[in-house]
C-alpha positions in Angstrom: -12.4 0.9 -21.7 -14.0 -0.7 -18.7 -12.0 -3.9 -19.2 -8.7 -1.9 -19.1 -9.7 -0.1 -15.9 -10.8 -3.3 -14.3 -7.6 -5.0 -15.2 -5.5 -2.2 -13.8 -7.5 -2.1 -10.6 -7.1 -5.9 -10.1 -3.4 -5.8 -11.0 -2.8 -3.0 -8.5 -4.8 -4.8 -5.8 -3.0 -8.1 -6.4 0.5 -6.3 -6.3 -0.5 -4.5 -3.1 -1.8 -7.7 -1.5 1.4 -9.5 -2.5 3.6 -6.8 -1.1 1.6 -6.8 2.2 1.8 -10.6 2.6 5.5 -10.7 1.8 6.2 -7.8 4.2 4.4 -9.4 7.1 5.4 -13.1 6.4 9.0 -12.5 5.5 9.8 -9.2 7.2 8.5 -9.6 10.7 10.1 -13.0 11.4 13.4 -11.7 10.1 13.1 -8.7 12.4 12.3 -10.7 15.4 15.1 -13.3 14.8 18.0 -10.8 14.6 16.9 -7.6 16.3 19.9 -5.5 15.2 19.6 -1.8 14.9 19.9 -1.7 11.1 17.2 -4.4 10.8 14.9 -2.4 13.1 15.4 0.8 11.1 14.8 -1.0 7.9 11.6 -2.6 9.2 10.4 0.8 10.4 11.1 2.3 7.0 9.3 -0.5 5.3 6.3 -0.2 7.6 6.1 3.6 7.1 6.3 3.0 3.3 3.5 0.5 3.4 1.4 2.8 5.6 1.9 5.7 3.1 0.9 3.5 0.2 -2.2 2.3 2.1 -3.3 5.9 2.9 -2.6 6.9 -0.7 -4.9 4.1 -2.0 -7.6 5.1 0.5 -7.4 8.7 -0.6 -7.5 7.7 -4.3 -10.5 5.5 -3.8 -12.4 8.3 -1.9 -11.5 10.9 -4.5 -12.6 8.6 -7.3 -15.9 7.7 -5.7 -16.7 11.4 -4.8 -15.1 13.7 -7.3 -15.4 17.4 -6.6 -17.7 19.5 -8.8 -16.2 22.2 -10.8 -16.6 25.8 -9.8 -18.7 26.1 -6.8 -20.6 25.4 -3.7 
């Protein structure tokens, strides 16, 4: 059971890291080279998506590390 959880965590981290690198290495130079309105809106949408996924991961990690106790104070 531990090996499956570890594998899923590592796979998720690697996919997140890969998406981050591709977004910053490929997306930003493409945005700066053309600068058209559609490219700017697409880059903004991609950035907001990346930001929401990052916050989701942070919330998931916090809730996993500190689960709430059932029924009380």
